[in-house]
C-alpha positions in Angstrom: -15.0 28.8 -13.1 -12.0 30.2 -11.3 -12.3 27.7 -8.5 -12.6 24.8 -11.0 -9.4 25.9 -12.7 -7.5 25.9 -9.5 -8.8 22.4 -8.6 -7.8 21.1 -12.0 -4.3 22.7 -11.7 -3.6 21.2 -8.3 -4.9 17.8 -9.4 -2.6 17.9 -12.5 0.4 18.9 -10.4 -0.3 16.1 -7.9 -0.5 13.5 -10.7 2.7 14.7 -12.3 4.6 14.6 -9.0 3.4 11.1 -8.3 4.4 9.9 -11.8 7.8 11.4 -11.4 8.2 10.0 -7.9 7.5 6.4 -8.9 11.0 4.8 -8.8 12.4 2.4 -11.3 14.4 0.8 -8.5 13.1 -1.7 -6.0 10.9 0.0 -3.3 10.7 -3.0 -1.0 12.9 -6.0 -0.2 11.0 -9.1 0.9 11.2 -12.7 -0.3 7.5 -13.0 0.4 6.9 -10.8 -2.7 8.2 -13.7 -4.9 4.6 -14.9 -5.2 1.3 -13.2 -6.2 1.2 -9.5 -6.6 3.5 -8.8 -3.7 3.0 -7.5 -0.2 -0.4 -5.7 0.2 -0.2 -2.1 1.3 -2.5 -0.1 3.6 -4.2 2.8 1.9 -3.9 5.3 4.7 -2.3 8.6 5.4 0.9 8.9 7.6 -1.2 10.1 10.5 -3.6 7.1 10.2 -0.6 4.7 10.0 0.5 5.9 13.5 -2.8 4.4 14.7 -2.3 1.0 13.0 -3.9 2.2 9.7 -7.5 2.7 11.1 -9.9 5.1 9.5 -13.1 3.4 8.2 -15.2 5.1 10.9 -13.2 8.4 11.0 -14.0 11.8 9.4 -12.7 15.3 9.9 -13.5 18.5 8.1 -9.9 19.5 7.7 -8.2 16.0 7.2 -8.3 13.5 4.4 -9.4 9.9 5.0 -8.7 7.6 2.0 -9.8 4.6 4.1 -13.5 5.6 3.6 -14.5 7.9 0.7 -17.8 8.7 2.5 -15.8 11.0 4.7 -15.2 13.3 1.7 -18.7 14.7 2.1 -17.8 16.3 5.5 -14.9 18.4 4.2 -15.2 22.0 5.1 -16.5 24.4 2.4 -14.1 26.8 0.6 -11.1 24.6 1.4 -8.6 22.4 -0.5 -6.9 19.5 1.3 -3.7 17.9 0.2 -1.9 15.0 2.0 1.4 13.4 1.0 3.9 11.2 2.7 7.4 9.6 2.4 8.4 6.3 4.0 12.0 5.2 5.0 12.0 1.4 5.6 14.7 -0.8 7.1 14.1 -4.6 7.0 16.3 -7.1 8.8 15.9 -10.7 7.5 17.0 -13.8 9.3 17.1 -17.5 8.2 19.2 -19.8 10.3 22.7 -18.3 10.5 22.1 -15.9 7.6 21.4 -12.2 8.3 20.7 -9.4 5.8 19.5 -5.7 6.1 17.8 -3.8 3.3 16.9 -0.1 3.3 14.5 1.6 0.9 12.9 5.1 0.5 9.7 5.6 -1.4 6.6 7.8 -1.8 3.8 6.7 0.5 0.7 8.5 -0.8 -0.7 11.6 -2.4 -4.3 12.5 -1.7 -6.4 15.5 -2.7 -9.9 16.4 -1.6 -12.0 19.5 -2.3 -15.7 20.3 -1.6 -17.9 20.6 -4.7 -21.0 22.0 -2.9 -22.5 21.8 0.5 -22.3 18.3 1.8 -20.5 16.9 -1.3 -16.8 16.3 -1.7 -14.6 14.9 -4.4 -11.2 13.3 -3.8 -8.3 11.8 -5.6 -6.0 9.3 -3.9 -2.8 7.7 -5.4 -0.8 5.1 -3.6 0.6 1.6 -4.0 -1.8 -1.3 -3.6 1.0 -3.8 -3.5 4.8 -3.9 -3.9 7.2 -6.5 -5.3 10.9 -6.5 -4.6 13.3 -9.4 -4.0 16.8 -10.6 -4.8 17.5 -14.3 -4.2 20.8 -16.1 -5.0 21.9 -19.7 -4.2 24.3 -22.3 -5.7 24.2 -26.0 -6.2 26.0 -28.7 -8.1 24.7 -31.1 -10.7 26.0 -33.7 -13.2 25.8 -32.7 -16.9 25.4 -35.8 -19.1 25.1 -33.8 -22.3 28.5 -35.1 -23.3 28.2 -38.8 -24.4 31.8 -39.6 -23.8 32.2 -38.3 -20.3 30.2 -36.8 -17.4 31.0 -33.3 -16.4 30.3 -31.9 -13.0 29.1 -28.3 -12.9 28.5 -25.6 -10.4 25.2 -23.8 -11.0 24.3 -20.4 -9.6 20.7 -19.3 -9.6 19.7 -15.6 -9.3 16.1 -14.4 -9.0 15.0 -10.8 -8.8 11.7 -8.9 -9.1 10.4 -5.4 -8.8 7.2 -3.5 -9.4 3.7 -3.8 -8.0 0.2 -2.5 -8.3 -0.6 1.2 -8.2 -4.1 2.3 -7.1 -5.7 5.4 -8.5 -9.0 6.2 -6.7 -11.5 8.9 -7.6 -14.1 9.1 -4.8 -17.1 11.2 -4.0 -18.8 11.6 -0.6 -22.3 12.9 0.2 -23.5 14.1 3.6 -26.9 15.7 4.0 -29.8 15.8 6.4 -30.7 18.0 9.3 -28.6 16.0 11.8 -25.8 15.0 9.2 -25.4 11.6 10.8 -25.3 9.6 7.6 -22.6 9.9 4.9 -22.5 7.9 1.7 -19.7 7.4 -0.8 -18.7 5.9 -4.1 -15.4 5.5 -5.8 -13.8 4.5 -9.1 -10.6 2.5 -8.6 -8.0 2.0 -11.4 -5.5 -0.7 -10.7 -2.3 -0.6 -12.8 -0.1 -3.7 -12.4 3.5 -3.7 -13.7 5.8 -6.5 -12.3 9.1 -7.6 -13.8 10.7 -10.9 -12.7 14.0 -12.2 -13.8 15.7 -15.6 -13.3 19.3 -16.3 -14.3 21.1 -19.7 -14.2 24.9 -19.6 -14.6 26.6 -23.0 -15.1 30.4 -23.0 -14.5 32.0 -26.1 -15.8 34.9 -27.7 -13.8 36.3 -29.3 -17.0 39.1 -27.3 -18.5 38.3 -26.0 -21.9 34.6 -26.2 -21.5 32.9 -22.7 -21.6 30.4 -21.5 -19.0 26.7 -21.4 -19.9 24.1 -18.8 -18.9 20.4 -18.9 -19.3 18.1 -16.0 -18.4 14.3 -15.7 -18.3 12.6 -12.3 -18.0 8.8 -12.1 -17.4 6.8 -8.9 -17.5 3.4 -9.1 -15.9 0.9 -6.4 -16.6 -2.8 -5.7 -16.3 -5.1 -2.7 -15.9 -8.5 -3.0 -14.2 -11.3 -0.6 -13.3 -13.3 -1.3 -10.2 -16.0 0.4 -8.2 -16.6 0.6 -4.5 -19.3 1.9 -2.1 -19.0 3.2 1.4 -21.0 4.7 4.3 -20.5 6.2 7.7 -23.2 6.7 10.4 -23.1 8.4 13.8 -24.8 6.1 16.3 -24.4 8.9 18.9 -23.5 12.5 18.6 -23.8 15.1 21.3 -21.7 18.0 22.7 -18.5 17.1 20.8 -18.8 13.4 21.5 -19.7 10.8 18.9 -19.8 7.1 18.3 -19.4 6.3 14.5 -19.5 3.1 12.5 -18.3 2.8 8.9 -18.2 0.3 6.0 -16.6 0.1 2.6 -17.1 -2.6 0.0 -15.4 -3.4 -3.3 -16.8 -6.4 -5.3 -14.8 -9.2 -6.8 -13.2 -8.6 -10.2 -11.7 -10.9 -12.9 -8.7 -9.6 -14.8 -6.6 -10.9 -17.6 -2.9 -10.7 -16.7 -0.6 -10.5 -19.7 2.8 -12.1 -19.2 5.5 -11.5 -21.8 8.5 -13.9 -21.6 11.9 -13.4 -23.0 14.4 -16.3 -22.9 18.1 -15.9 -23.7 21.0 -18.3 -23.5 24.8 -18.0 -24.1 24.3 -19.2 -27.6 20.9 -17.8 -28.7 17.9 -15.6 -27.9 14.5 -17.1 -28.4 11.5 -15.1 -29.7 9.4 -13.4 -27.1 6.0 -14.9 -26.4 3.0 -13.7 -24.4 0.6 -15.7 -22.2 -2.7 -14.6 -20.8 -3.6 -15.7 -17.2 -7.0 -15.2 -15.6 -6.7 -13.7 -12.2 -9.5 -13.2 -9.7 -9.1 -10.1 -7.5 -11.1 -10.8 -4.3 -14.0 -8.8 -2.9 -12.9 -6.4 -0.1 -14.9 -5.8 3.0 -14.0 -3.1 5.6 -15.9 -2.3 8.8 -14.9 0.1 11.6 -16.1 1.7 14.8 -14.8 4.8 16.4 -15.3 6.9 19.6 -14.3 10.6 19.4 -14.4 13.6 21.7 -12.4 16.8 21.8 -9.3 15.1 23.3 -9.4 11.4 22.7 -10.2 9.2 19.7 -10.4 5.4 19.8 -10.9 3.4 16.6 -10.8 -0.2 15.4 -11.0 -1.6 11.8 -11.4 -5.1 10.4 -10.8 -6.0 6.8 -11.5 -9.3 4.9 -10.5 -10.4 1.4 -11.2 -13.8 -0.2 -7.9 -14.6 -1.9 -8.2 -18.4 -1.5 -7.9 -20.2 -4.9 -7.0 -16.9 -6.7 -3.5 -17.3 -8.1 0.1 -17.3 -6.9 1.9 -16.2 -10.1 5.5 -16.9 -10.5 7.3 -20.2 -9.5 4.3 -21.9 -8.0 5.3 -24.9 -5.8 3.3 -27.5 -3.9 4.2 -25.6 -0.7 2.7 -22.3 -1.7 -1.0 -21.4 -1.7 -3.3 -18.4 -1.5 -5.5 -18.0 1.6 -8.2 -15.6 2.7 -6.8 -12.4 4.1 -7.9 -10.9 7.4 -6.7 -7.7 9.0 -7.5 -6.2 12.5 -6.2 -2.8 13.6 -6.8 -0.6 16.6 -5.5 2.9 17.4 -5.8 5.7 20.0 -5.0 9.4 19.6 -4.8 12.1 22.3 -4.7 15.9 22.0 -4.3 17.7 25.4 -5.9 20.9 24.3 -6.4 21.6 20.6 -7.2 25.3 21.1 -4.4 26.2 23.5 -2.7 29.3 22.0 0.0 29.6 24.7 1.4 26.1 24.9 2.3 24.6 21.5 2.7 21.0 22.8 -0.9 21.0 24.1 -2.0 21.3 20.5 0.2 18.4 19.3 -1.7 15.1 18.7 -0.1 11.9 20.1 -1.0 8.5 18.5 -0.3 4.8 19.1 -1.7 1.8 17.3 -1.4 -2.0 16.6 -2.1 -4.0 13.4 -2.3 -7.7 12.7 -2.9 -9.5 9.5 -2.6 -13.2 8.5 -1.3 -12.6 5.0 -2.8 -14.1 1.8 0.1 -16.5 1.2 0.8 -19.7 3.1 3.9 -21.9 3.0 3.3 -25.5 3.8 0.1 -24.6 5.4 1.6 -22.0 7.7 0.4 -18.4 7.4 2.9 -15.6 6.9 1.4 -13.3 9.6 2.3 -9.7 10.3 2.3 -8.1 13.7 3.1 -4.4 13.9 3.0 -1.6 16.6 3.2 2.1 15.7 3.4 5.4 17.3 3.5 9.0 16.1 2.8 12.7 16.6 1.1 15.3 14.5 2.5 18.8 14.9 0.3 21.7 13.9 1.6 24.3 11.4 0.2 27.5 10.0 -3.6 27.6 10.0 -4.9 24.0 9.9 -2.0 22.4 8.2 0.2 19.9 10.0 3.2 17.6 9.8 3.0 13.9 11.0 5.8 11.7 12.1 5.2 7.9 12.4 7.4 5.1 13.6 6.4 1.5 12.9 8.0 -1.8 14.2 6.8 -5.1 13.0 7.5 -8.8 12.3 6.4 -11.0 9.4 6.8 -14.7 9.0 8.5 -17.2 11.3 12.0 -18.7 11.6 12.7 -22.2 10.3 15.1 -23.9 8.1 13.3 -22.7 4.9 11.3 -19.7 6.0 12.8 -16.2 6.4 11.7 -14.1 9.4 11.5 -10.4 8.9 11.8 -7.6 11.4 11.3 -4.1 10.0 11.4 -0.6 11.2 9.7 2.2 9.2 10.0 5.9 9.7 7.4 8.0 7.8 6.8 11.7 7.3 3.6 13.2 6.1 2.3 16.7 5.3 -1.4 17.6 5.6 -1.9 20.9 3.8 -5.0 23.0 4.4 -6.0 25.7 1.8 -8.0 28.6 3.0 -10.9 30.3 1.3 -8.5 32.7 -0.2 -7.5 30.0 -2.7 -11.0 30.2 -4.2 -11.5 34.0 -4.1 -11.1 35.8 -7.4 -9.7 39.3 -6.8 -11.3 42.2 -8.5 -9.6 45.6 -9.0 -11.7 48.7 -9.2 
């Protein structure tokens, strides 16, 4: 009972900290979030992001792996694992002769895993599934023929902004048993909470003296809540003397949701009553497969992910140029630890990582995919007992440069803490 109370207390503190950390400001700046549910995020720890975000075939008794919940069953007994991270992102956007740099800071993830009994682990993972954030402004001129007696030329300024995204709450369980402990199975409940606000403002400045300016604003609030389920497994094809070859898989079936869109329209003269529309959205099935080779010094892993977004939806301001496409991701990463049990040389116990990630995006513009290419590197520095601090640096490019398309170069710096609780957390002291 005492152990259960501590688990509930730490879970509650984690949930409260995440709720308080969710910013009301924009957590990402990208014009590509103008459509759909925004830029898709990778559900991985900071250490995994240093390897390109791999982890489907990875497990560790003292590390959390939200990429595959089957790994929860291999968590060491009488422990409590907590992982959290913060991301500092700088994005440089280029379109023709225009340049812009945006900087953001936000919470990356909070994960908590604890063993329930031998070979069974339970975990909670909270992190963004997608992010929306953009601010677009441009001007044009038009002829206003509302006045019958004369035509009036007007300058019109359009401003579009959006923020929000989809937050993922995952409660997963992993099970590992058998004499050789080669097979692990997992299942998870996934709660997706979508909250996106989009605003469009048109300001018309008349060039005719005495005629007042006009402003029209449209605010749309898109929301939905959906519960999904997923299954996962990991299997050691080979395991001997600290060396192993592991494969992993995770699957989440397709889900249909009803997105509620509340619209508020206001002009310089009047405010119209709010109205709500219901849009049917199809969230695609998600397939992940991975393979990894591990020994006491080196780990090499590779992941593939596929999502069928084609003919789902594109949300706000749909045009003939924009379409949803099937999403494909490939990532590969390597880590190296010179000598994990070297008590004399601290830097021999440090883990060094490098990775690469590619995805083709789920949005296309005029038939051209908005692809992402990213390289990453990082180190994991051991702390007291089995806890550690991870530092990750990512550099990537999204999109391509043309007259109408914005090319993005971004540099991300991320800090993560992996905290390991000893068996003393679960021991109830008795005084005699």
